C-alpha positions as a Markdown table, in Angstrom:
| # | Residue | x | y | z |
|---|---|---|---|---|
| 1 | Met | 20.3 | 29.0 | -18.7 |
| 2 | Pro | 16.9 | 28.1 | -20.2 |
| 3 | Gln | 16.3 | 24.4 | -20.5 |
| 4 | Gly | 13.9 | 22.3 | -22.6 |
| 5 | Asn | 12.9 | 22.2 | -26.3 |
| 6 | Trp | 9.6 | 22.8 | -28.0 |
| 7 | Phe | 8.5 | 19.9 | -30.3 |
| 8 | Arg | 5.8 | 19.5 | -32.9 |
| 9 | Ser | 4.6 | 15.9 | -33.3 |
| 10 | Asp | 3.4 | 14.4 | -36.6 |
| 11 | Ser | -0.2 | 15.2 | -35.5 |
| 12 | Gly | 0.7 | 18.9 | -35.3 |
| 13 | Thr | 0.5 | 19.1 | -31.5 |
| 14 | Arg | 3.1 | 21.5 | -30.1 |
| 15 | Trp | 4.5 | 20.6 | -26.6 |
| 16 | Phe | 7.4 | 21.4 | -24.3 |
| 17 | Phe | 9.9 | 18.8 | -23.0 |
| 18 | Asp | 12.5 | 19.6 | -20.4 |
| 19 | Ala | 14.9 | 16.7 | -20.3 |
| 20 | Gly | 16.3 | 17.9 | -17.0 |
| 21 | Ala | 19.8 | 18.9 | -18.2 |
| 22 | Pro | 21.1 | 21.1 | -21.0 |
| 23 | Ser | 23.2 | 18.3 | -22.5 |
| 24 | Leu | 20.1 | 16.1 | -22.8 |
| 25 | Asp | 18.1 | 18.9 | -24.4 |
| 26 | Phe | 20.9 | 19.1 | -26.9 |
| 27 | Ala | 20.8 | 15.4 | -27.6 |
| 28 | Tyr | 17.1 | 15.7 | -28.4 |
| 29 | Leu | 18.0 | 17.7 | -31.5 |
| 30 | Gly | 17.8 | 14.5 | -33.5 |
| 31 | Gly | 20.5 | 12.5 | -31.7 |
| 32 | Phe | 18.4 | 9.6 | -30.6 |
| 33 | Pro | 17.7 | 6.7 | -33.0 |
| 34 | Asp | 14.2 | 6.6 | -34.5 |
| 35 | Asp | 13.4 | 3.3 | -32.6 |
| 36 | Ala | 14.6 | 4.5 | -29.2 |
| 37 | Phe | 11.2 | 5.5 | -28.0 |
| 38 | Gly | 7.6 | 4.5 | -28.3 |
| 39 | Pro | 4.9 | 5.8 | -30.6 |
| 40 | Ala | 3.5 | 8.2 | -28.0 |
| 41 | Ser | 6.8 | 9.9 | -27.4 |
| 42 | Gly | 5.5 | 12.9 | -29.3 |
| 43 | Leu | 8.8 | 13.6 | -31.0 |
| 44 | Pro | 8.9 | 14.6 | -34.7 |
| 45 | Gly | 8.7 | 11.7 | -37.2 |
| 46 | Ala | 11.5 | 9.5 | -38.4 |
| 47 | Gly | 14.3 | 11.3 | -40.1 |
| 48 | Trp | 13.8 | 14.6 | -38.3 |
| 49 | Asp | 17.0 | 16.5 | -37.5 |
| 50 | Gly | 17.2 | 19.5 | -35.4 |
| 51 | Leu | 20.7 | 20.3 | -36.5 |
| 52 | Leu | 20.3 | 20.2 | -40.2 |
| 53 | Leu | 21.9 | 23.6 | -41.0 |
| 54 | Pro | 24.6 | 25.7 | -39.2 |
| 55 | Ala | 21.8 | 28.2 | -38.5 |
| 56 | Asp | 19.9 | 25.6 | -36.5 |
| 57 | Leu | 23.0 | 25.2 | -34.2 |
| 58 | Gly | 23.4 | 29.0 | -34.0 |
| 59 | Asp | 19.7 | 29.5 | -33.0 |
| 60 | Trp | 19.8 | 26.8 | -30.3 |
| 61 | Leu | 23.1 | 28.1 | -28.8 |
| 62 | Ser | 22.1 | 31.8 | -29.0 |
| 63 | Glu | 19.0 | 31.1 | -26.9 |
| 64 | Arg | 21.2 | 29.6 | -24.1 |
| 65 | Tyr | 24.6 | 31.5 | -24.4 |
| 66 | Glu | 24.6 | 35.2 | -24.6 |
| 67 | Gly | 27.1 | 36.9 | -26.8 |
| 68 | Leu | 27.8 | 34.2 | -29.4 |
| 69 | Gly | 30.4 | 35.9 | -31.6 |
| 70 | Ser | 29.8 | 34.4 | -35.1 |
| 71 | Ala | 27.5 | 32.0 | -36.9 |
| 72 | Pro | 28.6 | 28.3 | -36.8 |
| 73 | Thr | 30.5 | 26.9 | -39.7 |
| 74 | Glu | 29.8 | 23.6 | -41.5 |
| 75 | Arg | 32.7 | 22.1 | -39.7 |
| 76 | Glu | 31.3 | 23.2 | -36.3 |
| 77 | Leu | 27.9 | 21.8 | -37.3 |
| 78 | Leu | 29.5 | 18.4 | -38.0 |
| 79 | Asp | 31.3 | 18.5 | -34.7 |
| 80 | Ala | 28.1 | 19.4 | -32.9 |
| 81 | Arg | 26.2 | 16.6 | -34.5 |
| 82 | Ser | 28.9 | 14.1 | -33.4 |
| 83 | Leu | 28.7 | 15.4 | -29.8 |
| 84 | Arg | 24.9 | 15.3 | -29.9 |
| 85 | Asp | 24.8 | 11.7 | -31.0 |
| 86 | Ala | 27.4 | 10.6 | -28.4 |
| 87 | Ile | 25.4 | 12.2 | -25.6 |
| 88 | Ala | 22.2 | 10.5 | -26.8 |
| 89 | Arg | 23.9 | 7.1 | -26.9 |
| 90 | Leu | 25.4 | 7.6 | -23.4 |
| 91 | Ala | 22.0 | 8.7 | -22.1 |
| 92 | Leu | 20.3 | 5.5 | -23.4 |
| 93 | Cys | 23.1 | 3.4 | -21.7 |
| 94 | Ala | 22.6 | 5.2 | -18.5 |
| 95 | Ala | 18.8 | 4.8 | -18.5 |
| 96 | Asp | 18.9 | 1.1 | -19.5 |
| 97 | Gly | 21.9 | 0.0 | -17.5 |
| 98 | His | 24.1 | -0.8 | -20.5 |
| 99 | Thr | 27.9 | -0.4 | -20.7 |
| 100 | Pro | 28.7 | 2.5 | -23.1 |
| 101 | Asp | 31.0 | 2.5 | -26.0 |
| 102 | Thr | 34.4 | 3.8 | -24.9 |
| 103 | Arg | 34.6 | 5.9 | -28.2 |
| 104 | Asp | 31.5 | 7.9 | -27.0 |
| 105 | Val | 33.2 | 8.5 | -23.6 |
| 106 | Asp | 36.4 | 9.6 | -25.3 |
| 107 | Leu | 34.6 | 11.9 | -27.6 |
| 108 | Leu | 32.7 | 13.5 | -24.8 |
| 109 | Asn | 35.9 | 14.0 | -22.8 |
| 110 | Leu | 37.6 | 15.5 | -25.8 |
| 111 | Tyr | 35.0 | 18.3 | -26.1 |
| 112 | Ala | 34.9 | 18.8 | -22.3 |
| 113 | Ala | 38.7 | 19.4 | -22.2 |
| 114 | Thr | 38.5 | 22.5 | -24.4 |
| 115 | Pro | 37.8 | 26.0 | -22.9 |
| 116 | Asp | 34.1 | 26.5 | -22.0 |
| 117 | Val | 31.9 | 29.5 | -21.4 |
| 118 | Pro | 33.3 | 31.1 | -18.3 |
| 119 | Pro | 30.9 | 32.2 | -15.5 |
| 120 | Ser | 30.6 | 35.9 | -14.8 |
| 121 | Leu | 29.0 | 38.0 | -12.1 |
| 122 | Ala | 26.8 | 40.9 | -13.2 |
| 123 | Gly | 27.4 | 44.4 | -11.9 |
| 124 | Gly | 31.1 | 44.9 | -12.7 |
| 125 | Ser | 32.6 | 47.9 | -14.5 |
| 126 | Arg | 34.9 | 46.0 | -16.9 |
| 127 | Gln | 34.7 | 43.3 | -19.5 |
| 128 | Ala | 36.7 | 40.3 | -18.3 |
| 129 | Gly | 38.0 | 38.1 | -21.0 |
| 130 | Ala | 36.9 | 38.0 | -24.7 |
| 131 | Gly | 33.7 | 40.0 | -25.4 |
| 132 | Arg | 32.3 | 37.4 | -27.8 |
| 133 | Leu | 31.9 | 33.7 | -27.3 |
| 134 | Arg | 33.0 | 31.1 | -29.7 |
| 135 | Val | 30.9 | 28.1 | -30.8 |
| 136 | Gly | 33.6 | 25.8 | -29.5 |
| 137 | Gln | 33.2 | 27.3 | -26.0 |
| 138 | Ala | 29.5 | 26.6 | -26.0 |
| 139 | Met | 30.0 | 23.0 | -27.2 |
| 140 | Ser | 32.5 | 22.5 | -24.3 |
| 141 | Ser | 29.9 | 23.8 | -21.8 |
| 142 | Val | 27.4 | 21.3 | -23.2 |
| 143 | Ala | 30.0 | 18.5 | -23.0 |
| 144 | Arg | 31.0 | 19.4 | -19.4 |
| 145 | Asp | 27.3 | 19.4 | -18.4 |
| 146 | Ala | 27.1 | 15.8 | -19.8 |
| 147 | Val | 30.2 | 14.8 | -18.0 |
| 148 | Thr | 28.8 | 16.0 | -14.7 |
| 149 | Leu | 25.5 | 14.2 | -15.5 |
| 150 | Phe | 27.0 | 10.9 | -16.4 |
| 151 | Ser | 29.7 | 10.9 | -13.7 |
| 152 | Thr | 27.1 | 9.9 | -11.1 |
| 153 | Val | 26.1 | 6.8 | -13.1 |
| 154 | Gly | 29.3 | 4.7 | -13.1 |
| 155 | Phe | 28.2 | 2.7 | -16.2 |
| 156 | Leu | 28.5 | -0.5 | -14.3 |
| 157 | Gly | 25.5 | -2.2 | -16.0 |
| 158 | Glu | 22.9 | -0.9 | -13.6 |
| 159 | Ala | 20.4 | 1.8 | -14.6 |
| 160 | Asp | 20.9 | 5.1 | -12.8 |
| 161 | Arg | 17.9 | 6.0 | -10.7 |
| 162 | Arg | 18.1 | 9.6 | -11.7 |
| 163 | Ile | 18.3 | 9.1 | -15.5 |
| 164 | Lys | 15.0 | 7.5 | -16.3 |
| 165 | Arg | 12.6 | 6.6 | -19.1 |
| 166 | Cys | 9.1 | 8.0 | -19.1 |
| 167 | Ala | 6.8 | 5.6 | -17.2 |
| 168 | Ala | 4.3 | 5.5 | -20.0 |
| 169 | Asp | 4.7 | 2.2 | -21.8 |
| 170 | Asp | 4.2 | 3.7 | -25.2 |
| 171 | Cys | 6.6 | 6.6 | -24.7 |
| 172 | Gly | 9.9 | 5.9 | -22.9 |
| 173 | Leu | 11.6 | 9.3 | -23.4 |
| 174 | Val | 14.8 | 9.6 | -21.4 |
| 175 | Phe | 15.2 | 12.4 | -18.9 |
| 176 | His | 17.2 | 13.4 | -15.8 |
| 177 | Asp | 15.1 | 13.5 | -12.7 |
| 178 | Asp | 16.4 | 16.6 | -10.9 |
| 179 | Ser | 13.5 | 16.7 | -8.5 |
| 180 | Arg | 14.5 | 16.7 | -4.8 |
| 181 | Ala | 12.7 | 13.5 | -4.0 |
| 182 | Gly | 13.6 | 11.8 | -7.3 |
| 183 | Ser | 10.0 | 11.1 | -7.9 |
| 184 | Arg | 9.5 | 12.4 | -11.5 |
| 185 | Arg | 7.9 | 9.7 | -13.6 |
| 186 | Trp | 6.7 | 11.4 | -16.8 |
| 187 | Cys | 8.4 | 13.1 | -19.7 |
| 188 | Ser | 5.7 | 15.8 | -19.5 |
| 189 | Met | 2.8 | 16.0 | -17.0 |
| 190 | Pro | 0.5 | 17.6 | -19.6 |
| 191 | Lys | 1.2 | 14.8 | -22.0 |
| 192 | Cys | 1.9 | 11.4 | -20.6 |
| 193 | Gly | 1.2 | 12.2 | -17.0 |
| 194 | Asn | -2.4 | 13.3 | -17.7 |
| 195 | Arg | -3.0 | 10.5 | -20.1 |
| 196 | Ala | -2.0 | 8.0 | -17.4 |
| 197 | Lys | -4.3 | 9.7 | -14.8 |
| 198 | Val | -7.2 | 9.5 | -17.2 |
| 199 | Arg | -6.6 | 5.8 | -17.8 |
| 200 | Ala | -6.3 | 5.1 | -14.1 |
| 201 | His | -9.6 | 7.0 | -13.4 |
| 202 | Arg | -11.4 | 5.1 | -16.1 |
| 203 | Ala | -10.1 | 1.8 | -14.8 |
| 204 | Arg | -11.3 | 2.7 | -11.3 |
| 205 | Ala | -14.7 | 3.8 | -12.6 |
| 206 | Ala | -15.0 | 0.5 | -14.6 |
| 207 | Ala | -14.1 | -1.5 | -11.5 |
| 208 | Thr | -16.8 | 0.3 | -9.5 |
| 209 | Arg | -19.5 | -0.3 | -12.1 |
| 210 | Phe | -18.6 | -3.9 | -12.9 |
| 211 | Pro | -17.1 | -5.4 | -9.7 |
| 212 | Asp | -15.8 | -9.0 | -9.8 |
| 213 | Asn | -18.4 | -11.5 | -8.7 |
């Protein structure tokens, strides 16, 4: 399944952000509060919503789940928005070491308890199960991904070392560090990572030119 979302900042710059898990990518469709991140996060401006219309939900799901049977309804859009927002709040709790609201946990578990998108192996001669996927199945798969993600955290008041904020002081985007060494520091290397390298280079150059007496 493809991961990540393309964003266009207020300045018009288009950039790609992979949050490290499909459920976190889903949460970034407008689920985080406007004040959750710093000015350099690069997300669209205040009030942006990536799930404004049922077609927005359909487009996002169709890119990730082949064979979606029908366009989402208004009711399914409202359900998706509630799931999105709950995942975003849980992600902030995991990154910052806060205890989550039990209502968010209950909502996530509710969606995860419904039938999801079943795995299938290519190369067979028959269609197993229903030929078209329902929106509810895709939502369940997103919820189950989030359950797997947050189950390793424990929510005991300590920040999880794999669910992090971008190391740039003026950014702070939350992501899941799925690297083998757990060494990911930046939301995006071309964005915050490179800016940090440039700043460090300039600081070293300035220290060389103007050493302390």
